[in-house]
N, C-alpha and C positions, 0 to 999 in steps of 0.2 A: 753821429749814426755810426754804427759797426759796420766794418768792412765786410766783406763776402770772400772767404776764401774759395776757391772754386775745387780746389782740391778735393774739399769738406762735404763736394754735393754729387748726389747720386748721378748727375747728367755729366760728370768729367769722367771719360773712362779711358781705358789705355789701350792702344792700338799698335800694332804693327805695322813700319813703314819699310818696305823693303829698298835696298839699295841698287846699284848695278847688276849685282851679282843675285840671282833667282834664290837663292838660299840664304843669303844675308840679309838682315835687320835690324833697325835701333827701334826702340820704345819709344811714343808720343805720344800725346794725352790730346784729347776734343770734346768739344763740348756736343753731345749729341741734341742739343737745343740749338745747335748753330749761333752763339752768343759770341763767338770769336771770329770775327771776319778781316781779313785786309781791306785795304783804301778803294781795291780793285771790286771787292765784293765777295771773292774765292774766300772758302773755309781757311780759317787759321788753325794750324797745329804748333803746339809745344813741345820741347825738348821734357821728356819724362823727368831729368835731374831739374827742371827747374821748376816745378808743379805745384810746390808747396810754396813759392814766392807770388803765383797768380793772383790777384785780389780783383775785385769791382768793387763801386759804390753801390750798385744796387744790379738784383737781376730777376725778374718776376719770376724766373722758373728755378729757381736756388731750392733744393732739398736737400737738407740738413743729412749727412751720414749719420753723425752722432756726437759726443762729445768734442767740442772744435781744440781745445789749447791741448790735451795731453796729444789726439792725434797729429797735429801741425806741428809740435815739437819733436816728437820721433819720428814723422817723415823727412823734417829736415836732417833730423841725425843719420837714418839708415839710406836715403837715396845717394846713389851715384854723387860723382863732383862731377864730372863728363858723359857725353854720349858712351856707351858700351854697344860692340856690337855683337849678336848673338847671331846662332846657326840655325837653320832646321836642320841637320845634320848631327846627327849624334854621336 
């Protein structure tokens, strides 16, 4: 069975997660179908730079965005290697 790369799914979206200062944020990814949950039942968010490694064995909500391997290969090459802090102030 082929593994599912969440980054190639239409339900995997990028969100801003604000830090202690209201104008500073980091990027996170989440599943709009709430397929990523912690043991406590809370929704889990993943660091943006790790999304290319997020895979599942199966998912009933998987909606492929396009051709998998060129996309995942480029994503792994282009993603930052650690969290970057962004600011809403220009």
